[in-house]
C-alpha positions in Angstrom: 9.2 -10.3 -29.9 5.8 -8.7 -30.8 5.3 -6.9 -34.0 4.3 -3.2 -34.2 0.8 -4.2 -35.2 0.5 -6.6 -32.3 1.7 -4.0 -29.8 -0.7 -1.4 -31.2 -3.5 -3.9 -31.0 -2.7 -4.9 -27.4 -2.5 -1.3 -26.3 -5.3 0.2 -28.3 -6.7 3.7 -28.0 -9.8 2.3 -26.3 -7.9 0.3 -23.7 -5.4 -2.5 -23.0 -6.1 -6.1 -24.0 -6.7 -8.3 -21.0 -3.8 -10.6 -21.9 -1.4 -7.7 -21.2 -2.2 -8.4 -17.5 -2.3 -12.2 -17.6 0.1 -13.5 -20.3 3.5 -14.5 -18.8 5.2 -14.1 -22.2 4.1 -10.5 -22.4 5.2 -10.0 -18.8 8.7 -11.3 -19.7 8.8 -9.0 -22.7 7.9 -6.1 -20.5 10.8 -6.9 -18.2 13.2 -6.9 -21.3 11.8 -3.9 -23.1 10.7 -1.6 -20.3 12.4 -2.5 -17.0 15.8 -3.3 -18.6 15.8 -0.3 -20.9 13.8 2.6 -19.5 14.9 4.7 -16.5 13.9 2.8 -13.4 14.0 4.4 -9.9 16.2 2.4 -7.6 17.0 4.4 -4.5 17.9 7.7 -2.9 21.3 9.2 -2.1 20.6 9.2 1.6 20.4 5.4 1.6 24.1 5.1 0.4 25.9 8.1 1.7 29.4 6.6 2.3 31.9 4.5 0.3 30.9 0.9 0.6 27.3 1.6 1.4 24.9 -0.6 -0.5 21.2 -1.5 -0.7 19.7 -4.6 -2.3 16.8 -3.7 -4.5 15.2 -4.6 -7.9 14.9 -3.4 -11.5 11.8 -5.3 -12.5 12.4 -9.0 -11.6 16.2 -8.5 -11.6 17.6 -8.2 -8.1 20.5 -5.7 -8.0 22.9 -3.9 -5.7 23.2 -0.2 -5.6 26.7 0.5 -4.4 28.5 3.7 -3.4 32.0 3.6 -4.8 35.3 4.9 -3.2 35.2 7.9 -5.6 31.6 8.7 -4.5 30.1 7.5 -7.8 27.4 4.9 -8.0 27.3 1.4 -9.5 24.3 -0.9 -10.0 25.4 -4.5 -10.0 23.7 -7.8 -10.6 23.2 -9.7 -7.4 24.2 -13.0 -8.9 27.6 -14.6 -8.7 29.1 -15.2 -12.1 30.3 -18.7 -11.1 27.1 -20.6 -10.5 24.5 -17.8 -10.4 24.1 -17.9 -6.7 22.4 -14.9 -5.0 25.4 -13.0 -3.8 24.0 -10.8 -1.1 21.0 -11.6 1.1 21.0 -8.6 3.5 18.8 -5.6 2.6 21.6 -3.0 3.2 24.9 -2.4 4.8 28.5 -1.4 4.3 31.3 -3.6 2.9 34.6 -3.6 1.2 33.7 -6.4 -1.1 31.0 -9.0 -1.9 31.8 -12.6 -1.3 29.6 -15.4 -2.7 28.3 -17.7 0.1 28.7 -20.8 -2.1 32.3 -21.0 -3.3 33.7 -17.7 -1.9 34.3 -15.9 -5.1 35.1 -12.3 -4.1 34.0 -9.2 -6.0 35.2 -5.6 -5.5 32.7 -2.7 -5.1 32.8 -2.1 -8.8 31.9 -5.7 -9.5 35.4 -6.8 -10.7 36.3 -10.4 -9.7 39.2 -10.2 -7.3 39.5 -13.6 -5.5 38.8 -17.2 -6.4 39.7 -19.9 -3.9 41.9 -22.7 -5.2 42.4 -20.9 -8.5 45.2 -23.3 -9.4 42.7 -26.0 -9.9 41.1 -24.2 -12.8 42.3 -24.8 -16.4 44.9 -22.5 -18.0 42.2 -20.8 -20.0 40.6 -19.4 -16.8 41.4 -15.7 -16.5 40.3 -13.9 -13.3 40.6 -10.6 -15.3 38.0 -11.8 -17.9 35.3 -9.2 -17.9 32.7 -11.9 -18.5 33.4 -13.0 -14.9 32.7 -9.5 -13.5 29.3 -8.8 -12.0 27.0 -7.3 -14.7 26.8 -3.6 -14.2 23.9 -1.4 -15.4 25.0 0.6 -18.4 23.7 4.0 -17.1 23.2 5.3 -13.6 22.1 8.9 -13.1 20.8 10.9 -10.2 18.4 13.8 -10.2 18.7 15.8 -7.0 19.4 12.6 -5.1 16.8 10.4 -6.7 18.8 7.6 -8.4 17.7 5.9 -11.6 19.3 3.2 -13.7 19.0 1.8 -17.2 20.5 -1.3 -18.6 20.4 0.1 -22.1 23.4 1.9 -23.5 21.3 4.2 -25.6 18.1 6.2 -25.0 17.0 9.5 -23.6 19.0 11.0 -20.7 17.3 11.0 -17.3 16.4 14.7 -17.3 14.6 14.4 -20.6 12.9 11.2 -19.5 11.6 12.8 -16.3 10.3 15.9 -18.1 7.9 17.8 -15.8 8.3 15.2 -13.1 11.4 17.1 -12.1 8.9 19.7 -10.7 7.7 17.2 -8.1 11.2 16.2 -7.1 12.3 19.8 -7.0 9.3 20.7 -4.8 10.1 17.9 -2.3 13.7 19.1 -2.0 12.7 22.8 -1.8 10.3 22.0 1.1 13.4 21.4 3.2 14.6 24.6 4.9 18.2 23.3 4.6 17.7 22.0 1.0 18.4 18.4 2.0 16.1 15.4 2.6 16.9 12.1 4.2 14.9 8.9 3.8 14.0 7.9 7.4 11.3 6.2 9.4 11.6 2.7 7.8 9.2 1.6 5.1 6.1 -0.4 4.5 5.9 -3.2 2.0 2.7 -4.8 0.7 2.2 -7.6 -1.9 -0.9 -8.0 -4.0 -2.2 -10.6 -6.4 -2.3 -8.5 -9.6 -0.3 -7.1 -12.5 2.2 -4.3 -11.9 0.3 -1.9 -14.2 -2.8 -1.9 -12.0 -1.1 0.3 -9.4 -0.4 3.3 -11.6 -3.7 2.9 -13.5 -5.5 3.3 -10.2 -3.5 6.0 -8.5 -4.8 9.0 -10.6 -8.3 7.5 -11.2 -10.8 10.1 -9.7 -13.9 8.0 -9.9 -13.1 5.1 -7.7 -12.4 6.7 -4.3 -16.0 7.4 -3.3 -16.9 3.7 -4.0 -13.8 1.7 -3.3 -13.0 3.6 0.0 -16.6 3.9 1.1 -16.0 2.0 4.3 -13.2 4.2 5.5 -15.1 7.4 4.5 -18.1 6.2 6.5 -15.9 5.4 9.5 -14.4 8.8 9.5 -17.7 10.5 9.1 -19.2 8.5 12.0 -16.6 10.0 14.3 -18.3 13.3 14.5 -17.3 16.4 16.5 -14.1 17.5 14.8 -10.8 16.8 16.4 -11.5 15.0 19.7 -9.0 14.9 22.6 -8.1 11.4 21.5 -7.5 12.6 17.9 -5.3 15.4 19.3 -3.3 12.9 21.3 -2.7 10.6 18.4 -2.3 12.7 15.3 -4.5 15.8 15.5 -7.2 14.2 13.4 -4.8 13.5 10.4 -6.0 9.9 9.9 -9.6 10.8 10.2 -9.1 13.6 7.7 -7.3 11.4 5.2 -10.1 8.8 5.2 -12.9 11.4 5.0 -11.2 13.2 2.0 -12.0 10.3 -0.3 -15.6 11.1 0.1 -15.7 14.1 -2.1 -18.8 14.5 -4.3 -18.6 13.4 -8.0 -18.7 17.2 -8.9 -15.7 17.8 -6.7 -13.7 14.9 -8.1 -14.6 16.1 -11.6 -13.1 19.5 -10.8 -9.7 18.0 -10.0 -7.2 18.6 -12.8 -5.5 15.6 -14.4 -2.3 15.8 -16.5 -0.7 13.3 -18.8 2.9 13.7 -20.0 4.5 12.3 -23.2 6.8 10.0 -21.3 3.9 8.2 -19.7 4.0 10.2 -16.4 0.9 11.8 -14.9 -0.3 13.7 -11.9 -3.5 15.1 -10.4 -4.4 18.1 -8.4 -4.6 17.8 -4.6 -7.9 16.8 -2.9 -7.2 17.3 0.8 -9.3 20.5 1.2 -9.7 20.6 4.9 -8.1 19.5 8.2 -4.4 19.1 9.0 -3.3 18.2 5.4 -5.0 21.1 3.6 -2.5 23.6 2.0 -4.0 26.5 4.0 -3.9 24.7 7.4 -1.9 26.4 10.1 -0.9 25.4 13.6 2.2 25.9 15.8 4.3 23.3 14.1 3.4 24.5 10.6 4.1 28.2 11.6 7.5 27.3 12.9 8.2 25.3 9.7 7.0 28.1 7.5 9.2 30.6 9.3 12.3 28.3 8.7 11.4 28.0 5.0 10.9 31.7 4.7 14.3 32.3 6.3 15.9 30.1 3.6 13.9 31.1 0.5 12.1 34.4 1.3 8.3 34.7 1.8 7.4 34.8 -1.9 9.3 31.6 -2.9 8.3 29.8 0.3 4.6 30.5 -0.4 5.1 29.2 -4.0 6.8 26.0 -2.7 4.1 25.3 -0.1 1.4 26.3 -2.7 2.2 23.4 -5.1 -0.8 21.1 -4.5 -0.3 18.0 -6.6 -1.1 14.4 -5.7 0.3 11.1 -7.0 3.1 12.4 -9.3 3.5 9.1 -11.2 6.9 8.6 -12.8 6.2 5.8 -15.2 6.8 2.9 -14.8 7.6 2.5 -11.1 7.7 5.6 -8.9 5.0 7.7 -7.2 6.1 11.0 -5.6 3.9 12.9 -3.1 6.1 16.0 -2.5 3.8 17.9 -0.1 3.5 14.8 2.2 7.2 13.9 1.8 6.4 10.4 0.5 7.2 8.0 -2.3 5.9 4.6 -3.4 7.8 2.2 -5.6 6.4 -0.6 -7.8 8.2 -3.9 -8.0 6.9 -6.4 -10.5 7.4 -10.0 -9.3 5.3 -12.0 -11.8 2.6 -11.4 -14.3 0.0 -11.6 -11.4 2.1 -10.6 -8.4 3.4 -7.1 -7.4 5.2 -5.6 -4.4 4.6 -1.9 -3.4 7.0 -0.2 -0.9 6.3 3.1 0.7 9.0 5.5 2.1 9.0 8.9 3.7 11.6 11.6 4.1 12.8 13.9 6.9 13.1 17.5 5.7 16.4 18.9 7.2 15.8 22.1 9.1 12.1 21.4 9.6 10.5 20.7 13.1 10.4 17.1 14.2 6.6 17.3 14.2 6.6 17.7 10.4 8.5 14.4 10.1 6.2 12.7 12.5 3.2 13.7 10.4 4.9 12.3 7.3 5.4 9.0 9.1 1.8 8.9 10.2 0.7 9.7 6.6 2.7 6.7 5.4 1.2 4.4 7.9 -2.3 5.5 7.2 -2.0 5.3 3.4 0.5 2.5 2.5 0.9 0.1 5.4 -0.6 -3.4 5.4 -3.0 -2.2 8.1 -4.2 0.8 6.0 -8.0 1.0 5.7 -7.4 3.0 2.5 -4.7 0.9 0.7 -6.2 -2.4 1.7 -9.3 -1.4 -0.4 -7.1 -0.8 -3.4 -5.3 -4.1 -3.0 -8.6 -5.9 -2.8 -9.8 -4.3 -6.0 -6.5 -5.1 -7.8 -7.0 -8.8 -6.8 -10.5 -8.8 -8.0 -9.5 -7.2 -11.3 -6.8 -9.8 -11.8 -9.1 -12.6 -11.0 -11.7 -11.3 -13.5 -9.1 -11.0 -16.2 -7.7 -14.4 -15.7 -11.1 -16.0 -16.4 -10.7 -14.9 -20.0 -14.2 -13.5 -20.1 -13.0 -10.0 -21.0 -11.0 -9.2 -24.1 -10.1 -5.6 -23.5 -10.3 -3.1 -20.5 -12.2 0.0 -21.4 -10.3 3.3 -20.8 -12.4 5.7 -23.0 -13.8 7.7 -20.1 -13.2 11.4 -20.9 -11.4 10.7 -24.1 -13.2 13.6 -25.9 -12.5 16.1 -23.1 -8.7 15.9 -23.0 -7.1 19.2 -24.0 -3.6 19.9 -25.2 -1.3 21.8 -22.8 2.0 22.3 -24.6 3.3 18.8 -25.3 1.1 17.3 -22.6 -2.6 16.6 -22.2 -4.8 18.0 -19.5 -8.4 17.3 -18.3 -10.5 19.1 -15.8 -13.3 16.6 -15.7 -13.6 12.9 -15.1 -11.1 11.2 -17.4 -9.0 8.1 -17.8 -6.3 10.3 -19.3 -3.6 8.8 -17.1 -4.4 5.3 -18.3 -4.1 6.4 -22.0 -0.9 8.2 -21.2 0.6 5.0 -19.7 -0.7 2.9 -22.6 1.1 5.2 -25.1 4.4 4.8 -23.1 3.9 1.1 -23.1 3.5 1.0 -26.8 6.7 3.1 -27.2 8.9 1.0 -25.1 7.5 -2.4 -26.2 8.2 -1.5 -29.8 11.2 -3.4 -31.3 12.3 -0.2 -33.0 12.6 1.8 -29.8 
């Protein structure tokens, strides 16, 4: 365990020490102090709608099973048999009445209670199948906010609502964009793995300086395809992909005008930057008009306009979730090792909205998060280069002072309307909090 002084030194006000990204011991401590204690996003209601439905996922490096119980409640169970530690379930999702270990066929009920042990008579008299130590380990707390399911292995700590803070606004906006008030995770998902520390993803997501440089190749490709929306663009996606790539080419003045917000819990978000084309808030076509009419029928014109008017990008729920409400997307961060991370991207269907709106969400996901993405592949390359540079030991501390004198208080949060690394400093403060032995 690190001391308070060591923690404050690692996550200094000027930037994180390089060893926070390269030291396996610090990584293991992060898994204990953050990913086994803070609220970690693990899934959505629509993935486990019925009794016996389950998904296999992770809380940090711990593989877990999210299971819908017969009484409709949720359990988060360790995916390791309590006999020999065998991985209990290998499939990604399904429906079952029990979990049976593939090694010696120990059987567990949906709530993790051990129910069956073959040849139980051969065990000593002290063996008790009802012993709670033989049950699957269950997360201490599981809570859902409007269908977004989080878990914590700690018995104490803030409740989910308080932990989310203003991030409830992003989740609310995503749900409110459905004319029927319901969303369903559909369209599959993309998964990418990069050689780099898990913190690099969130630190990059709301950085407003890098896009014009890191994504220069995709911006150039989009700009070389002149002439607006061509017949080919119309056939494929009405120019959505071209517009997404070109939007990273804003001028430095334009990027500096985008608002950044850092919240006390480590969360952050930025203002939207899709100012033209199909993804701009003011864009209108037949599909959008049909959608808007459905939303107005449900909420009224004034509320519908307010819902569609929220223009925020990369709502980062620290430490592992990214919500993009207006594009019906989420990204989830899964640490694997100190220098290895998996990112998974998902999209939602808005119940009551035209199919075309869902198809655009799927297209957005493919353009932004897929292994073939011209945009995300740039970020992954940079993450790898940062990690490689830090592993040489030539840099003691990463500098995150940009904009430090321009951050303004906004209630209990901080805000910047110029180029700033405010989101990094916000995440660093949360890191210090959760890594502290007194938390």
